C-alpha positions, 0 to 999 in steps of 0.5 A, a space after each residue: 312886379 306882378 300882382 302888386 297890391 294897392 293900400 290905404 294908409 290911414 291916420 288914426 285919431 280924427 280919421 277913424 276914431 274921435 280925437 279929443 286930444 291925446 286919445 289913448 284911453 280905451 274907455 274913450 274909444 269911439 269910431 267916427 260915424 261912417 268909418 266901418 262903412 267906408 272901409 267896407 267899401 274899399 276893402 275889395 280893392 285895397 289893403 289897410 294900414 294905420 300910420 299914427 303919430 303918438 307923441 303923447 308917449 314921447 311927452 310922457 303923457 301915456 305909455 306905448 302899452 296904452 297905445 297898444 291897448 287902444 289899438 287892440 280895441 280898435 282892431 277888435 271892432 274892425 275884425 268884428 265888422 269883417 275889416 282887416 288892418 294889415 298893420 299899425 305903424 306907431 311913431 311914439 316920439 315927441 316932435 323934438 326928438 327928430 326921429 325917422 318915423 314921425 309923419 310926414 316921413 314916408 318911412 312906414 309907407 315904404 316899409 309896408 310897400 316892401 313887406 306887403 308888395 304895395 304899389 305906392 303910386 296906386 295907393 292913398 294916404 288919408 288923414 286930418 293933419 297936413 303931415 298925413 297928406 305930406 306923408 302921402 306926397 313923400 311916399 308917392 301916394 295920392 292923398 285925401 285931407 279930411 275935415 274931421 278931427 283937427 282937419 278944419 283947424 289945420 286946413 290953413 297949414 296945408 299950403 305953408 307945409 307944402 302938403 298937396 292933397 288930391 282931394 279934401 273930404 268932409 269925412 272918411 266915408 266921403 273919402 271912400 266914395 272919392 277913392 272909388 270914383 278915382 281908382 
C-alpha cells in the first residue's frame, strides 16, 4: 500500500504525564518534562496515538467520564503547542476482566493501522510498563521502554514477561532522539 504512515503509540501515565497512581483528576494533570519538545521533534515523520490502560474504571475508582475529562485537558495542552494526537484508545477494564483491549494486546494498534493506513513495521510503541513494550512486540512495532513513571520499578519484569524493547531510555525526550537516529 503506497503512502502508509508511520505512527508512535504512546502510553499515557508515566510516559506523557506524571503518574501518581490512578491518575484521573484534571487538577493532577502535569506533563513530564520534555514531552512537548519530544513530540514536536517527531511530528514531522510520525502520527501519534495514545493507548492507555485505565483499570481504575473497571475497579470502580473513577469513571470513564473522569478519564475523558483528563484526556481532554491533555489534548488541549498538546493542541496549544501545535501537536495533534490522532486518537486516544482506552481500555477501561480491570486486569481480571479478560478483555481483548488491555495492553499487551495489540488490538488498538491494529485498529489504528487499518483506520489510518499505518505501517506497523515502521512504527513505535513507547511506555513505562512491560505491557507497553509487549504491545509493540505483538503489533510488530519497534518499542522503547522508559524509566519514567513506573519504568524503574518494573524494569526487572521485562524479561519475565518476554517484553523485548529495542531501546531503554530515561524519558520521552531521549526516546524521541533515539527514534530519529533509528528511522
